[in-house]
N, C-alpha and C positions, 0 to 999 in steps of 0.2 A: 865780206861775210856778215850776215845779219847778226845783231847783238844777241838775240836769243840763242842762236847756234853756238856763239862763243860761250855763253853761260852754260849751255848743255855740256859742251866739251870740258869746261872747267870742272863741272860737277862730276862727270864721268871719270875724269882723270883723278880727282880727289878720292872718289869712292874706290877706284881701282888700287890706288896706293894704299888706302886705308885697309882694304881687304887683303892685300899682300902682306901688310904688317900683321894683321890679325891671323892670317894663315900660318905665318912663321911662329907667332906666339902659341897657337894651338898645337903646332907640331912639336914645339919644345916643351909643352906642358901637358903631354898626353897622360891620361889616367889609365893605368893598366888594370882594367876590370877583369873579373874572374873568367869571363867568357873568352878572353883573348887566346888562352891556351888551346881551346877547341878550334877556333877559327884559324889559328896558325897551323894546326895539324891538317886541316882541310886544304890549306894552301899547298902543303907538301903533297897531299893525296891528288890534288888536281894537276900538279906539275910533274909529279913522279908516281904514276899509277902503280908501278911495280915495287916501290919502296915499302919494305915491311914495317909493321906497326912499331916494333921496338926501336927501329932506327928513327922513325918520325918522333916518337916519344923522347928519345935521347936528344935529338936536335932542338926540339921545342923547348925543353926544360934547360938545356945548356944556354940558350939565348935568354930565357926568362931569368935564369940565375944571375946573369950579369945586369939585366935591365930592371928587374923588379923581384929581388929575392924574397920579399915579404909574401908574395903570392904562393910561395912554396911552403910556408909555415902554417901551423895550426893557429886559428884566431880564437883566443880565449878571452879577449877583451870585451866582447859583446855577448848578450844572451842569444840563444838559438831561437829563431822563428820556425825553422824547419829542422827536425831532429837529425843531427849528424852533420849539419852544414859547416860547423866550425873546423872540423878536421877533414872534410871531404876533399878539398883541393890539395891538401898535403898527401893524402892517400893516393890521389890520381897521379901526383908527381912521382910517386914511388912505385906505382904498379901499372905497367903498360897494358895489361888486360882490361883493367877498369877504365883506363884512358881510351882504349879502342871503342868501348861501348858508349862512353861519353860523347865521342865524335859523332856518332849516329844521331844524337839528339839535335845536332845543329845543321844537318843536311837539308832541313826544311826551308832554307833560304838560299836556293841555288844561284839566283842572279847576284846576290851580294858575294857569295863565295867565288863565283866566276870572276867578278871584278877584282877581288883580292888577288886571285891567281894571276891576273893580267899585270897588276902592279908588281908582283913578285918577278914576273918574267922581264919587266922593264929594268929591274935592278934593285928594288927596295928589299930590305930585310923582311923576313916572314912576319915579324911583329908590326913593322911599319906598314906593311901591305894591308893589314886589317883595319887601319884607321885613316889611311890617306884618302880613301873615298869619302869619309865623313868630312874632312877638311875641304875637299873639292866641292862636295855638295853644299857645304856652308857658303862657300864663295858664290856658287851659282844661285842659291836661294836668295841671298841678300841682294845680289845684282838684279835678279828677276823682280824682287819686291820693289827695288828702286824704279825699274822701268814701268812697273804697274802703277806705282804712286805718281810718277811723273806724268803719266797719261790721265790720272784722275784729278790731280791738284793743279791749280793754275800757277803755283809758285815752285820752281825747280828746287830752290834752296830749302823750302819747307819739306818737299819730298825727300831730299837728301837727309835732312835732320831726322825725320821720322824713320827713314831707313836705318840710320845709324843707331837710333834708339831700339828698333826691333832687332838689329844685329847683336845687341847687348842683352837681349831677352835671356834670362838665366837658363831655361830649358834648351834653347838653341845652342848656347855656348857649352853647356854640360854635355849635350849629346855629341857635339863636334869633337869632344875630347875622349870619346869612348870608341873602343873597337866593337861596333855594333852596326846593324843595318838601318837604324832608325832615321838618320839624317838623309840617307839615300832614298829611303821609302817616302820621307817627307817631300823631297824634291819631286819625285815621280807623282805623288799624290797631287801636289799643287799644279804641276804641268797638266795632268789629266783633267782636273777641274777647269783650269784656264782654257784648254782647247775645247771643252764642252760648252761652257757658258759664254765665253768671249768670242772665240773663233768659230764655234758651232761645227766643229769637225770631229765627228764621232769615230772616224777611222784612227786618227792620231790619238784620241782619247783611249781607244781600245788598246793600242800599243803600249802607251804609258801605264794604263791600268793593269795590263798583264804583267809588265815588268815590276810594278808595285806589288802585286800579289806574289810574284816569284821572289820578291825581296822580303816581304812580311805577309804570310798567307792570311793573317787575321783581317787584313783590309778587304777581303772578299765580302765581309758583312756590309761594310760601307758601300761598296760598289753595287751590291744587290739593291740596297735601299735607294741609292742614287739613281739607278736606271728605272726603278719603279716610280720614283718621283718624276723623272723626265717623261715617262709614259703619260702621266696625267696632264703634263704641260707640253706635250709634244707639238700641239698646233701652234703654240706661241713661239717655239723654237724651230718650227718646220722640220721636225724629225719624223721620219717614217717608222712605223712599227717594226718593219723588217730589219731596219738598221739597228734599232734598239735590241731586238732579239739576236742579231748578229753579235753585237758587243757582249751581251749577257752570255751567250753560248761560249764565247772565247774566254770569258772570265771563269765560267764553270769548268771548262777544259783545263785552264791554268791551275785552278785550285785542285781539281781532280788528279792531275798529273803529280802534283806534290804529294798528295795523300797516297797515291798508288805506289810511287817509288819510295816513299818514306816508310810506310807500314809500321809506324810506331803509334800505338793507341794514345789518344788524348789523355786517358787516365794515367798512363806512365809519366807523361810530361807534367801533369798536374801534381801528382804525388811527389815526384822528384823535386819540384820547386816549392811546394807549400806544406807538405805534411811530413814526409820522412825521406831523406836522401837514400836513393837506392844505388848500391855499389855496382850492381850488375842489372841495369834496368831493361836490357834487351833479352839476355839469356835467363835471368831469374827475377822477373818483375814481381813486386808485391801485389797482393789482391786489393783492388779498389774498395775503399770503405766510404759509403755514402755519408755516414754520420761525420766522418772527418771532413769531407767536402763541405757539408752544411755548416760545420763549426768554423771553418776557415772563412766562408762567405759571411756568416753572421758576425764574426769578430772583426772583420776588416772593412765591410762595406761603407760604414759611415766615416771611419777614420781615413780611408783612401780618398773618398770624394771630398771631404773637408780639407784634406791636405793638398788637393790639386787646385788648379786655376779655374776649374769649371764653375764653382759657385759664384766667384766674382765676375766672371765673364757672363754668366746667366743674368746677374743683376744688371749689367750694362746693356745686355740685349733687351731685357724687359723695359728698361728705362728709355731706350731709343725708340722701340716700337710703340710704347704707350704715349710718348710725348710728341712724336713726330708724324706717325702714320696711322691710318685707319685699316683695320683688318678686312674692311669691305673691298679694299683694292686688291686686284689680282696679284700684282707684283709683290705686295706685302705678304700675301698668302704664300707665294713661292719662297720668298726669303725666310719666312717663319718655318716653313716645312723643311727647307734645306738645313737650317740650324737644328731643327728637331731631329732630323735623321742623324746628325753628328752625335747628339746626346744619346739617342737610341742605340747607335752603334757602340758607343762607349759603355753604355749600361749592359748590353748583351755581351760584349767582349769581357766585361768584368766577371760574368758568371762562367766564362770559359777559362779566363786567366785573371784571377782577382788581384790585379795590381795596376795602379795608375801612375807608374813611374813617369816623371815628366818627359824624359827623352822619348818614351814610347807614345806619348800623347802629343808630341810636338806638331805633327801634321795637322791635327784637329785644332790645336790652339791657334796656329797661324791662319788656318782657313776661317776661323771665327773672326779673328782680328781683321783680316783683309776683307771679309764680307761686310763687316760693319763700316769700314772705310769706303768701300765701293758704294754701298747703298746710300750712305750719307752724302756722297759727292757726285754720283752719276747714276741716275736711274735710266736715262734715255737709251744708252747703248744696249744694256741687257734687256730692258723691259719695253722696247719700242713696239713690240707686237702685243703687249698686254693692255687690255681695256682698263680704264680707270675705275670701272664699276663691275660688279658681278654680271 
């Protein structure tokens, strides 16, 4: 057996053992965030369609009372950002009717809820079913990053070291401890971009992109910009216009289906999260107040962006581009535009949902990091059809 194959096998074995250890650690150190009670309820609804709401409510809170009793109590230790949020989850735990309306706010992520129901069928508890996919996605993301870096770098052990450093990236670890769709969406996002730019297979891209939208609908904004960018560079990637239109039409259908079956106005979701908690957001929603919306945006926009990783990543991007490359080169224009649409997506998304919580931004963070590594180490594979001048 050639020496390089032995080194590859050793690195893969080491990484596999490391990821198994990390997966066990994440499983044993799960963070029972407030959304878990809704996702648990949807697990029961998916698996037992005829089960009444009161039974679901009783089963969910009986399990949470054992695993995380603090979630059932009022939180008076912090000031309220949204009116009523400190007592909201205590009231949900005591009132099945309020809980029933709460569940409907979380049906907008059908693929994540479907995966959770599958894990429940396999034999996991309702609470464990909501975060097992985050751990599995963490494992796959880190392994895929290693395979990507191994192909870009000449040193396998350097690729392994960088992979382990990325695996300890705080947003990635935090997201993997949450009952949320964010790590699954990140995995699907990375796969869709990989199959577009590296494999140049828009059919597979469309499948992963649709699943990503079914996991987190807000990614529709990114895919719209992404396909628009590919349209302008279609000759360099040999993409036909009809294939791009095919992909976009399916993204629109995916997003449209979610909105059609969800039928919960954006204003209800916004107010419930950022202005005033509504106990009955479906049957008795509050009237949307534009002044409240404007005040939320104005008071949080600078704080949210400054508290995120986007400013420091932007500094690195500008430093790399200005010191190494000329904007006269076509591949640099492509790379710059790709990063620009990430920031544009984040900015637009902020006006829809003004929060840049790290676990929700994880996919964009990793795309930026991997793009920088890719461009610095291998231009030929992606940009072989790009002229060096305009």
